[in-house]
Structure formats: structure tokens, C-alpha cells
DSSP file (Angstrom, degrees, kcal/mol; ACC not computed):
  #  RESIDUE AA STRUCTURE BP1 BP2  ACC     N-H-->O    O-->H-N    N-H-->O    O-->H-N    TCO  KAPPA ALPHA  PHI   PSI    X-CA   Y-CA   Z-CA
    1    1 A X              0   0    0      0, 0.0     2,-0.3     0, 0.0     4,-0.0   0.000 360.0 360.0 360.0 144.1 -103.1  -42.6  100.0
    2    2 A X        +     0   0    0      2,-0.1     2,-0.1     3,-0.0     0, 0.0  -0.683 360.0   5.3 -99.5 150.3 -106.4  -43.1   98.2
    3    3 A X  S    S-     0   0    0     -2,-0.3     2,-0.1     2,-0.0     3,-0.1  -0.373 105.2 -18.5  83.7-155.3 -109.8  -43.9   99.8
    4    4 A X  S    S-     0   0    0      1,-0.1    -2,-0.1    -2,-0.1     2,-0.0  -0.436  77.2 -86.3 -90.9 164.5 -110.5  -44.3  103.5
    5    5 A X     >  -     0   0    0     -2,-0.1     4,-2.2     1,-0.1     5,-0.2  -0.307  30.7-122.8 -69.2 154.5 -108.0  -44.8  106.3
    6    6 A X  H  > S+     0   0    0      1,-0.2     4,-2.9     2,-0.2     5,-0.2   0.878 111.1  54.0 -62.4 -40.6 -106.9  -48.2  107.2
    7    7 A X  H  > S+     0   0    0      1,-0.2     4,-2.4     2,-0.2    -1,-0.2   0.923 110.1  46.8 -61.2 -47.2 -108.1  -47.8  110.8
    8    8 A X  H  > S+     0   0    0      1,-0.2     4,-1.9     2,-0.2    -1,-0.2   0.899 114.7  46.3 -65.2 -39.9 -111.6  -46.8  109.7
    9    9 A X  H  X S+     0   0    0     -4,-2.2     4,-2.4     2,-0.2    -2,-0.2   0.905 112.6  49.8 -69.4 -40.7 -111.8  -49.7  107.2
   10   10 A X  H  X S+     0   0    0     -4,-2.9     4,-2.9     2,-0.2     5,-0.2   0.919 111.0  50.4 -62.9 -43.4 -110.5  -52.3  109.7
   11   11 A X  H  X S+     0   0    0     -4,-2.4     4,-2.6    -5,-0.2     5,-0.2   0.919 112.6  46.1 -63.3 -42.5 -113.0  -51.1  112.4
   12   12 A X  H  X S+     0   0    0     -4,-1.9     4,-2.6     2,-0.2    -1,-0.2   0.900 113.5  48.5 -66.7 -39.3 -115.9  -51.4  110.0
   13   13 A X  H  X S+     0   0    0     -4,-2.4     4,-2.6     2,-0.2     5,-0.2   0.926 113.8  46.9 -66.4 -44.1 -114.8  -54.8  108.7
   14   14 A X  H  X S+     0   0    0     -4,-2.9     4,-2.8     2,-0.2     5,-0.3   0.933 114.0  46.8 -62.1 -46.2 -114.4  -56.1  112.3
   15   15 A X  H  X S+     0   0    0     -4,-2.6     4,-2.7    -5,-0.2    -2,-0.2   0.944 114.4  47.8 -64.3 -43.8 -117.7  -54.7  113.4
   16   16 A X  H  X S+     0   0    0     -4,-2.6     4,-2.4    -5,-0.2    -2,-0.2   0.936 113.6  46.8 -61.8 -47.6 -119.5  -56.1  110.4
   17   17 A X  H  X S+     0   0    0     -4,-2.6     4,-2.0     2,-0.2    -1,-0.2   0.921 114.3  47.6 -61.9 -46.2 -117.8  -59.6  110.7
   18   18 A X  H  X S+     0   0    0     -4,-2.8     4,-2.2    -5,-0.2    -1,-0.2   0.915 111.6  50.8 -62.2 -41.7 -118.6  -59.8  114.5
   19   19 A X  H  X S+     0   0    0     -4,-2.7     4,-2.6    -5,-0.3    -2,-0.2   0.902 108.5  51.3 -66.4 -38.4 -122.2  -58.7  113.9
   20   20 A X  H  X S+     0   0    0     -4,-2.4     4,-1.5     1,-0.2    -1,-0.2   0.884 109.9  51.7 -60.3 -39.0 -122.6  -61.4  111.2
   21   21 A X  H  < S+     0   0    0     -4,-2.0    -1,-0.2     2,-0.2    -2,-0.2   0.884 111.6  44.9 -65.0 -40.7 -121.4  -63.9  113.7
   22   22 A X  H  < S+     0   0    0     -4,-2.2    -2,-0.2     1,-0.2    -1,-0.2   0.890 112.4  52.9 -67.6 -39.6 -123.8  -62.8  116.4
   23   23 A X  H  < S+     0   0    0     -4,-2.6    -2,-0.2    -5,-0.2    -1,-0.2   0.772  88.4  94.0 -69.7 -27.6 -126.7  -62.7  113.9
   24   24 A X  S  < S-     0   0    0     -4,-1.5    12,-0.0    -5,-0.2    -3,-0.0  -0.393  91.7 -94.4 -70.7 147.1 -126.2  -66.2  112.6
   25   25 A X        -     0   0    0      1,-0.1     2,-0.2    -2,-0.1    -1,-0.1  -0.263  38.7-116.7 -63.4 141.6 -128.3  -68.9  114.4
   26   26 A X        -     0   0    0     -3,-0.1     2,-0.3    -4,-0.1    -1,-0.1  -0.528  36.8-174.2 -77.9 145.1 -126.6  -70.7  117.3
   27   27 A X        -     0   0    0     -2,-0.2     6,-0.0     2,-0.1    -1,-0.0  -0.965  35.8-140.4-138.5 151.4 -126.1  -74.4  116.8
   28   28 A X  S    S+     0   0    0     -2,-0.3     2,-0.7     4,-0.0     3,-0.1   0.491  72.8 112.6 -87.7  -2.8 -124.9  -77.4  118.9
   29   29 A X     >  -     0   0    0      1,-0.2     4,-1.9     2,-0.1     5,-0.2  -0.617  55.1-161.3 -73.1 110.6 -123.1  -78.7  115.8
   30   30 A X  H  > S+     0   0    0     -2,-0.7     4,-2.4     1,-0.2    -1,-0.2   0.888  89.2  52.2 -61.8 -42.7 -119.4  -78.4  116.6
   31   31 A X  H  > S+     0   0    0      1,-0.2     4,-2.4     2,-0.2    -1,-0.2   0.917 108.7  51.2 -63.1 -41.1 -118.3  -78.6  112.9
   32   32 A X  H  > S+     0   0    0      1,-0.2     4,-2.2     2,-0.2    -1,-0.2   0.906 109.6  49.7 -61.7 -41.1 -120.7  -75.8  112.0
   33   33 A X  H  X S+     0   0    0     -4,-1.9     4,-2.1     2,-0.2    -1,-0.2   0.911 110.0  50.7 -64.7 -41.6 -119.3  -73.6  114.7
   34   34 A X  H  X S+     0   0    0     -4,-2.4     4,-2.4     2,-0.2    -2,-0.2   0.919 110.3  49.6 -60.1 -43.8 -115.8  -74.3  113.5
   35   35 A X  H  X S+     0   0    0     -4,-2.4     4,-2.6     1,-0.2    -1,-0.2   0.900 109.9  52.3 -64.8 -40.0 -116.7  -73.4  109.9
   36   36 A X  H  X S+     0   0    0     -4,-2.2     4,-2.1     1,-0.2    -1,-0.2   0.909 111.4  46.1 -65.5 -40.3 -118.3  -70.2  111.2
   37   37 A X  H  X S+     0   0    0     -4,-2.1     4,-2.2     2,-0.2    -1,-0.2   0.884 112.9  48.5 -67.2 -40.2 -115.2  -69.2  113.0
   38   38 A X  H  X S+     0   0    0     -4,-2.4     4,-2.5     2,-0.2    -2,-0.2   0.909 110.0  52.3 -66.6 -41.9 -112.9  -70.0  110.1
   39   39 A X  H  X S+     0   0    0     -4,-2.6     4,-2.2     2,-0.2    -2,-0.2   0.916 110.5  48.5 -60.7 -45.2 -115.1  -68.0  107.7
   40   40 A X  H  X S+     0   0    0     -4,-2.1     4,-1.8     1,-0.2    -1,-0.2   0.918 111.3  49.5 -64.4 -41.0 -114.9  -65.0  110.1
   41   41 A X  H  X S+     0   0    0     -4,-2.2     4,-2.6     1,-0.2    -2,-0.2   0.907 109.4  52.4 -62.5 -41.2 -111.2  -65.3  110.3
   42   42 A X  H  X S+     0   0    0     -4,-2.5     4,-2.9     1,-0.2     5,-0.2   0.897 108.1  51.6 -61.0 -40.8 -111.0  -65.5  106.5
   43   43 A X  H  X S+     0   0    0     -4,-2.2     4,-2.0     2,-0.2    -1,-0.2   0.896 110.5  47.8 -62.3 -41.9 -113.0  -62.3  106.2
   44   44 A X  H  X S+     0   0    0     -4,-1.8     4,-2.3     2,-0.2    -2,-0.2   0.938 114.4  46.5 -66.6 -46.2 -110.6  -60.5  108.7
   45   45 A X  H  X S+     0   0    0     -4,-2.6     4,-2.6     1,-0.2    -2,-0.2   0.941 111.7  50.6 -64.3 -46.0 -107.5  -61.8  106.7
   46   46 A X  H  X S+     0   0    0     -4,-2.9     4,-2.4     1,-0.2    -1,-0.2   0.908 109.9  50.2 -57.3 -42.6 -109.0  -60.8  103.3
   47   47 A X  H  X S+     0   0    0     -4,-2.0     4,-1.1    -5,-0.2    -1,-0.2   0.911 110.1  50.9 -63.2 -40.7 -109.8  -57.3  104.6
   48   48 A X  H  < S+     0   0    0     -4,-2.3     3,-0.5     1,-0.2     4,-0.3   0.919 110.8  49.3 -62.2 -42.8 -106.2  -57.0  105.9
   49   49 A X  H >< S+     0   0    0     -4,-2.6     3,-1.2     1,-0.2    -1,-0.2   0.899 109.0  51.3 -65.2 -39.0 -104.8  -58.1  102.5
   50   50 A X  H 3< S+     0   0    0     -4,-2.4    -1,-0.2     1,-0.2    -2,-0.2   0.711 105.4  57.6 -71.0 -18.0 -107.0  -55.6  100.7
   51   51 A X  T 3< S+     0   0    0     -4,-1.1    -1,-0.2    -3,-0.5    -2,-0.2   0.393  74.4 125.9 -93.0   2.6 -105.7  -52.8  102.9
   52   52 A X    <   -     0   0    0     -3,-1.2     2,-0.9    -4,-0.3    -3,-0.0  -0.411  62.1-131.7 -60.9 130.8 -102.0  -53.4  102.1
   53   53 A X        +     0   0    0     -2,-0.1     2,-0.3   -52,-0.0    -1,-0.1  -0.794  35.9 177.5 -85.2 108.0 -100.6  -50.1  100.9
   54   54 A X        -     0   0    0     -2,-0.9     2,-0.5     2,-0.0     0, 0.0  -0.822  21.2-151.4-114.4 151.5  -98.7  -50.9   97.7
   55   55 A X        -     0   0    0     -2,-0.3     3,-0.3     3,-0.1    -2,-0.0  -0.985  10.2-176.5-123.7 123.5  -96.8  -48.7   95.2
   56   56 A X        +     0   0    0     -2,-0.5    -1,-0.1     1,-0.2     3,-0.0   0.318  65.0  91.5 -96.4   5.8  -96.6  -49.6   91.6
   57   57 A X  S    S+     0   0    0      1,-0.1     2,-0.3     2,-0.0    -1,-0.2   0.721  93.8  19.4 -74.7 -22.5  -94.4  -46.7   90.6
   58   58 A X  S    S-     0   0    0     -3,-0.3     2,-0.4     0, 0.0    -3,-0.1  -0.975  73.9-118.9-147.3 158.3  -91.1  -48.4   91.2
   59   59 A X        -     0   0    0     -2,-0.3     3,-0.1     1,-0.1    -3,-0.1  -0.824  44.6-103.4 -99.0 136.7  -89.7  -52.0   91.5
   60   60 A X        -     0   0    0     -2,-0.4    -1,-0.1     1,-0.1     5,-0.1  -0.209  39.5 -94.0 -62.0 150.5  -88.0  -52.8   94.9
   61   61 A X    >>  -     0   0    0      1,-0.1     4,-1.5     3,-0.0     3,-1.0  -0.286  34.2-118.0 -56.0 143.1  -84.3  -52.9   95.3
   62   62 A X  H 3> S+     0   0    0      1,-0.3     4,-1.6     2,-0.2     5,-0.1   0.822 115.3  60.3 -60.4 -29.4  -82.9  -56.5   94.8
   63   63 A X  H 3> S+     0   0    0      1,-0.2     4,-0.8     2,-0.2    -1,-0.3   0.846 103.3  50.4 -68.0 -29.1  -81.6  -56.4   98.4
   64   64 A X  H <4 S+     0   0    0     -3,-1.0     3,-0.5     1,-0.2    -1,-0.2   0.895 108.4  52.6 -72.9 -37.3  -85.2  -55.9   99.6
   65   65 A X  H  < S+     0   0    0     -4,-1.5    -2,-0.2     1,-0.2    -1,-0.2   0.821 111.0  47.1 -67.3 -29.5  -86.3  -58.9   97.5
   66   66 A X  H  < S+     0   0    0     -4,-1.6     2,-0.7     4,-0.0    -1,-0.2   0.638  89.0 103.1 -85.5 -13.0  -83.6  -61.1   99.1
   67   67 A X     X  -     0   0    0     -4,-0.8     4,-2.0    -3,-0.5     5,-0.2  -0.600  53.3-165.1 -76.8 113.7  -84.4  -60.0  102.6
   68   68 A X  H  > S+     0   0    0     -2,-0.7     4,-2.4     1,-0.2     5,-0.2   0.894  91.3  55.0 -61.6 -39.4  -86.4  -62.6  104.5
   69   69 A X  H  > S+     0   0    0      1,-0.2     4,-2.0     2,-0.2    -1,-0.2   0.889 109.7  45.3 -62.2 -42.8  -87.3  -60.1  107.1
   70   70 A X  H  > S+     0   0    0      2,-0.2     4,-1.0     1,-0.2    -1,-0.2   0.811 112.5  52.2 -70.1 -34.1  -88.8  -57.6  104.5
   71   71 A X  H  X S+     0   0    0     -4,-2.0     4,-0.6     2,-0.2    -2,-0.2   0.885 111.5  45.8 -71.7 -37.8  -90.7  -60.5  102.7
   72   72 A X  H >< S+     0   0    0     -4,-2.4     3,-1.1     1,-0.2    -2,-0.2   0.901 108.8  56.4 -64.3 -43.3  -92.2  -61.6  106.0
   73   73 A X  H 3< S+     0   0    0     -4,-2.0    -1,-0.2     1,-0.3    -2,-0.2   0.768  98.3  63.6 -64.4 -26.3  -93.1  -58.0  106.9
   74   74 A X  H 3< S+     0   0    0     -4,-1.0     2,-0.3    -5,-0.1    -1,-0.3   0.826  84.9  85.8 -66.8 -30.5  -95.1  -57.8  103.5
   75   75 A X  S << S-     0   0    0     -3,-1.1    26,-0.1    -4,-0.6     5,-0.1  -0.548  94.8-107.7 -73.4 128.5  -97.5  -60.5  104.7
   76   76 A X     >  -     0   0    0     -2,-0.3     4,-2.5    24,-0.1     3,-0.3  -0.237  27.1-116.3 -57.4 147.6 -100.3  -58.9  106.8
   77   77 A X  H  > S+     0   0    0      1,-0.2     4,-2.5     2,-0.2     5,-0.2   0.857 112.6  52.8 -56.2 -40.7 -100.1  -59.6  110.5
   78   78 A X  H  > S+     0   0    0      1,-0.2     4,-2.0     2,-0.2    -1,-0.2   0.905 113.1  44.2 -65.2 -40.2 -103.3  -61.6  110.7
   79   79 A X  H  > S+     0   0    0     -3,-0.3     4,-2.6     2,-0.2    -1,-0.2   0.874 110.9  55.3 -68.6 -39.2 -102.2  -63.9  107.9
   80   80 A X  H  X S+     0   0    0     -4,-2.5     4,-2.8     2,-0.2     5,-0.2   0.930 107.6  49.4 -59.6 -47.6  -98.7  -64.1  109.4
   81   81 A X  H  X S+     0   0    0     -4,-2.5     4,-2.5     1,-0.2     5,-0.3   0.954 111.0  49.7 -57.4 -53.8 -100.3  -65.3  112.8
   82   82 A X  H  X S+     0   0    0     -4,-2.0     4,-1.8     1,-0.2    -1,-0.2   0.922 114.4  44.0 -54.0 -49.4 -102.4  -68.0  111.0
   83   83 A X  H  X S+     0   0    0     -4,-2.6     4,-2.6     1,-0.2    -1,-0.2   0.901 112.3  51.8 -67.0 -39.7  -99.4  -69.3  109.0
   84   84 A X  H  < S+     0   0    0     -4,-2.8    -1,-0.2     1,-0.2    -2,-0.2   0.866 112.1  47.3 -64.2 -34.7  -97.1  -69.3  112.1
   85   85 A X  H  < S+     0   0    0     -4,-2.5    -1,-0.2    -5,-0.2    -2,-0.2   0.808 113.0  50.1 -72.5 -30.4  -99.7  -71.2  114.0
   86   86 A X  H  < S+     0   0    0     -4,-1.8     2,-0.2    -5,-0.3    -2,-0.2   0.890 101.7  67.6 -75.4 -41.6 -100.2  -73.7  111.1
   87   87 A X  S  < S-     0   0    0     -4,-2.6     2,-0.2    -5,-0.1     5,-0.1  -0.552  73.9-141.0 -85.0 145.7  -96.5  -74.5  110.5
   88   88 A X        +     0   0    0     -2,-0.2     2,-0.1     3,-0.1     3,-0.1  -0.616  55.0  65.5 -98.1 165.2  -94.4  -76.4  113.0
   89   89 A X  S    S-     0   0    0     -2,-0.2     3,-0.2     1,-0.1    -2,-0.0  -0.153  84.0 -90.7 105.7 156.7  -90.8  -75.7  113.8
   90   90 A X  S    S+     0   0    0      1,-0.2     2,-0.6    -2,-0.1    -1,-0.1   0.899 113.4  36.9 -71.6 -43.6  -89.0  -72.9  115.5
   91   91 A X        +     0   0    0      1,-0.1    -1,-0.2    -3,-0.1     3,-0.2  -0.887  57.4 147.7-116.6 101.4  -88.2  -70.9  112.3
   92   92 A X     >  +     0   0    0     -2,-0.6     4,-2.8    -3,-0.2     5,-0.2   0.066  32.1 119.5-117.4  24.1  -90.8  -70.9  109.7
   93   93 A X  H  > S+     0   0    0      1,-0.2     4,-2.8     2,-0.2     5,-0.2   0.852  74.1  53.5 -60.3 -39.2  -90.2  -67.5  108.3
   94   94 A X  H  > S+     0   0    0      2,-0.2     4,-2.5     1,-0.2    -1,-0.2   0.915 111.8  45.6 -62.8 -43.2  -89.4  -68.7  104.8
   95   95 A X  H  >>S+     0   0    0      2,-0.2     4,-2.5     1,-0.2     5,-0.5   0.938 113.5  49.4 -64.5 -47.7  -92.6  -70.7  104.7
   96   96 A X  H  X5S+     0   0    0     -4,-2.8     4,-2.2     1,-0.2     5,-0.3   0.924 113.3  46.4 -59.4 -44.7  -94.6  -67.8  106.0
   97   97 A X  H  X5S+     0   0    0     -4,-2.8     4,-2.2    -5,-0.2    -1,-0.2   0.938 117.8  40.8 -65.5 -44.8  -93.1  -65.4  103.5
   98   98 A X  H  X5S+     0   0    0     -4,-2.5     4,-1.7    -5,-0.2    -2,-0.2   0.961 122.9  37.2 -71.9 -48.5  -93.5  -67.6  100.5
   99   99 A X  H  X5S+     0   0    0     -4,-2.5     4,-2.4    -5,-0.2    -3,-0.2   0.895 117.0  52.8 -69.0 -40.8  -97.0  -69.0  101.2
  100  100 A X  H  X<S+     0   0    0     -4,-2.2     4,-2.4    -5,-0.5    -2,-0.2   0.919 110.9  47.1 -62.5 -43.7  -98.2  -65.7  102.7
  101  101 A X  H  X S+     0   0    0     -4,-2.2     4,-2.7    -5,-0.3    -1,-0.2   0.870 110.4  53.3 -66.2 -35.2  -97.1  -63.7   99.5
  102  102 A X  H  X S+     0   0    0     -4,-1.7     4,-2.1     2,-0.2    -1,-0.2   0.924 110.2  46.2 -63.7 -43.0  -98.7  -66.3   97.3
  103  103 A X  H  X S+     0   0    0     -4,-2.4     4,-2.3     2,-0.2     5,-0.2   0.918 112.2  52.3 -66.1 -39.6 -102.1  -66.0   99.2
  104  104 A X  H  X S+     0   0    0     -4,-2.4     4,-2.6     1,-0.2    -2,-0.2   0.959 111.2  46.8 -58.8 -51.0 -101.7  -62.1   99.0
  105  105 A X  H  < S+     0   0    0     -4,-2.7    -1,-0.2     1,-0.2    -2,-0.2   0.850 112.7  48.5 -62.4 -34.8 -101.2  -62.3   95.3
  106  106 A X  H  < S+     0   0    0     -4,-2.1     3,-0.4    -5,-0.2    -1,-0.2   0.828 115.9  44.2 -70.9 -33.6 -104.1  -64.7   94.7
  107  107 A X  H  < S+     0   0    0     -4,-2.3     2,-0.2     1,-0.2    -2,-0.2   0.789 127.4  28.5 -83.5 -28.1 -106.4  -62.6   96.8
  108  108 A X  S  < S-     0   0    0     -4,-2.6    -1,-0.2    -5,-0.2    -2,-0.1  -0.588  81.7-168.6-133.4  73.6 -105.3  -59.3   95.3
  109  109 A X              0   0    0     -3,-0.4    -3,-0.1    -2,-0.2    -4,-0.1  -0.230 360.0 360.0 -65.3 151.2 -104.1  -59.9   91.8
  110  110 A X              0   0    0     -5,-0.1    -1,-0.1     0, 0.0    -5,-0.0   0.479 360.0 360.0 -71.8 360.0 -102.3  -57.2   90.0
């Protein structure tokens, strides 16, 4: 693996995001507070996406590409939680996998 460890990077990102949240002026505006929370969540998710360990040396086996479980597992946990909370229905794994992977690819283009 290149660079710093994932744990170190996530801790730094979490600490930085929480500090930014504390440092920003408090307001009674509920909409402004919602935006602040959403922006903090977006920073956490983006950091998780950027920390995905990918290998470009080989193309996955077709059985892996067809596996819903492996496709869902590719989506970072924080993004998975957001999407599962957003979609209704008991089984939304296909939506989580497809939209989650789209978000990952848009955030981290090849």
C-alpha cells in the first residue's frame, strides 16, 4: 500500500471535520445547521471514497462483477449507510451498489 495508513488518514479527517464544525459560528437558523451537518457528512464520505484500496493490475473475474454482495461491499460503509437510509424498501442492495459505485467513480475518476 502506498502513502499513509487508512486509520491514520480517517482519524485526521474526522478530527479536522469535527474541529471545523466546532469553529463555525453557531446559529439559530435551522436550515444553516442542516447544511453544516450535510457538508460535514459529505467530507467524511469523500474521505472514505478516497481511501478505497484499488488495484489496477488486473480486471475482476466476471463472477465478482455479477455478485451483488461484492458490488455492495465495494461501496464505502459511510456511503452505504447514507444510501440505505435514503432508499425505502427492505432490500435496496441493487440501488445502493449501482448509485454508490456511480458516486465513487464520479468522486474518484480513473
